N, C-alpha and C positions, 0 to 999 in steps of 0.2 A: 504494499499500500504506499503510494507515494503522495505527498501534500504539495500541490502546485506552487505555493508560496514559500515553502522551505527550501534553503539551498542545499547542496550535497552535504556540506559539513554539518548543517543543522539536523538533516535526516540522521546521519551517523551519530550524532551526539544524543539525540532524542531516543534512538533505538538501543544505544550502549547503555543509556540511563534505565530504560525500560527493562533491560535484561540485567540490571543490578551490577553493572560494571563500576567498580569502586572509583570514586570521584578523582583520586589521585592518578589513575591510570586512563581516563577517558581521553585526554588530549593525545597522548602518544598512540593509543589504539585508532583514533580517528585518522591521525597522521599516516600511520601504517597502512590502514585500509584504503585511504585515497590513493595512495602509491600503488598498492597492490592491485587495484581495479582499473588503474590508468586514467584517474580523472582529476589529477593534480591540477591541470589549468582550468578546470570546471568547479573547484572548491567552493566558490562563492556565487555560483550561478544557481538560479532557482529552478526547481523541477520541471516546470512548465516550458523552460528555454531548452531543455535537453533533447536529443534525438531519441528515437526509439531504442537505439543500441546502447546509448548512454543511461537510459533508464533501467535497462536491464542490467547493466553494470552496477548502477546504484543498488538495485534490488539484491544482487549477489552480495554486495558490500553490507547491506543491512542484514542479510542472513548470517553473515560470518562475523560481524563486529561483536565485541563482548566476549570473544573467547567462547563461542557456541560449541556445545559438545556434540550436538547431533545435527547432521546435514542431510536433507532430503534433496535428491535431484530427480527431475522428471526428464524423461527423453521422448521425443516424438520419432516414431518409426514410420518410415514410408514404405507402403507396400505397392510393388509394381506387378501388374498383371501382364503376363505375355499372352499375346494372341496365337 
């Protein structure tokens, strides 16, 4: 879930705190995650201004921020029918 008016950094802060990441660790966690997902140059950009791919990256960052213990990935499988 993304909020149009929150920036990339604000999203990660919000979800890190929601996941009870200790306050003393939040800034380092956000810095690390922004670098990991490749949105360093979009740190202060609101979600509504991000492309679809950047929004997906941010969603992955949200899932991983705060030292999450369980990660669920969904895959789309394409089935091709041969005539």
